[in-house]
N, C-alpha and C positions, 0 to 999 in steps of 0.2 A: 504494500500500500504506500509505503514511503517513497519507493521509486516512481510509482504512478503519480503521486503528488508533485514530485520533483520534475517530472516530464511535463505535466500540465502547467506548472509554474514557469518553466523555461519557454514553453510555447506561448504563453500569455505575455511574457516579457518581450519576446521576439515580435509579436504582433503590435504591442503598444509602442515599441521603438520605431516602427515604420509609419509614423503619422505625417511625415513631410515637414517636420519642423525646420529642417535645413533649407527648405525652399520658401519659407514663409515670407522672407524679406526680398525675394528675387522676383523680377518681372517675368511675364511669360516669354518675352524675347530672350532674356538671360538663360532661362531654363532650356529653350530650344537651342541656343548657341552652345550651351554646355553639352547637350546630347547630339550636336551636329545635325540638327533637323531643321534649322532656320531656312535653308535654301528651298526645301520642299513646301514650306508654308508661306514664303514671302512673295510669291507670284501667283496671280490669278489669271490664267490664260483662257480666252474664249474666242471662238470663231463664229462669224455670222455670215451666211447660214452655216450650220454645223456640218451638213452633208451636201452632196451634190444636188443642185436644184435646176430644173429645166421647165420652161414654159414655151409652148409652140402655139402660134396664132396663124390661121389661114383666113384670108379675107378675099372675097370676090366683089368687085365694084361693078356697077352697071355701065361704066364707060369702057369696059373691056380689060381692065387691069385685074390681075390676081397677085396678091402679096402674101408671102410667107415669111414670118418672123420667128426665129428660134432664139430665145434668151436662155443662157445657161451660166452657171457659176464657174469661174476659173479657179480651179483647186490649187494652182501654183502661184498666183499673184494676189496680193491683198494689200489693204491700207491699214497701217498700224496706228492705233490711238492708245496712248498710255495715260494713266492717272494714278495718283497715290492716295490711299486711304489709310491713315495711321501708318503702320509698318508694312502694309500689303501694297504691292505694285500691281495694278490692274492693266493687263495688256489685252486689248480687244482688236482682233484682226477681222476687218470687213473685206470679204472676198470680192474681187472685181467680177463684173458680169460681161459676157461677150454676147453680141447679137449678130446672128447670121440672117441676112436679108436677101430674099429672092423676089424679083418682080417679073411678071409675065404680062405681055400685051397680046391679046388674042391667041393665047396658049403658046406663044413664042418667048423664050427667055431673053430678056433685054438687060437685066441688071442682076448681078450677084456679088455681094460684098460682105465682108466681116467688119462689123462696126466695133472698133476699139480705139485706143488712143492714137495709134498710127494713122488710121483712116481719117480721123478728125484733125490730124496734125497737132496733137496736144502733147506737151511734155509736162503735164501737171500730175504729180504723183499722188496728191491727196484726194483727187476726185475719183468716184466710181460711176459706172454706167448705171443709172437708176432705173430707167425705163425707156423703151422705144415704142411708139404707138403711131397709128395712122390717123391723120386728120381727114376724116372721110368727107366732110362737108366741103372743105377747101379742095380736096382732090377731085370731087365731082364738078365743082364750079370752074376749075381751071383745066380740066381734062389732063391732069398730071397726077403723080403720086406724091403726096405731101406727108413726110414722116417727121415726127417730133422726137428728138433725143434729149433726155435730161441727164446731166452729169452733176452729181452732188457730193459735197463733203459729208461723210457719215455723221449722223446726229447733229446736223447743223442745218440752218435754213438757207445756206449759201449754195445755190444751184445755178448752173449754166444751161440755157436752153438753146438747142441747135435745130434749125429747120433744114430738112433735106428734101429738095424738090427733084423728082425724076420724071423726065419727059418720055414720050412714046418711043424714042430712039435709044433710050438707056443712058442719056447724058444726065448728069446730076449737078446740082449747085447746093453748096452748104453755106448757110448764113447763121450768125449768132444773134439771138435776140438780146437787146440791151436792157 
């Protein structure tokens, strides 16, 4: 019985001595540094969108044009925005979008282009392709294809709007709205 009491007493002392008194005056940052875990907790990395995204739009206009727009996320290029919240660095990667545009006039292909920074002759690294859509009313009024491309800085109201006008021969003109 004496040995059993001694065993229980030693287990009780062992449990009571592990209450974390040595860490009571340390900050969580110091504890993580001590255990070499700070690097794994100091960065919050997120991607927008998280996975590959694709949207395809096919439109037939009454003036003989057929437009196909395929928007998809570029998994290799993104825009980085960083912010710091206490000791955590937030890194948000906004993936760039690529738009493939095909235009047909009376079922004959007249225009095929990939809409990206090179096509718009832009060297602005903070902007991403937000959307490309067809201005149907203007297209029918002018008997051309009028596309509107929006390039924006992520999480900001700063957007550049580009009008792309494609005629029946496949020639195009790009203008930036002010």
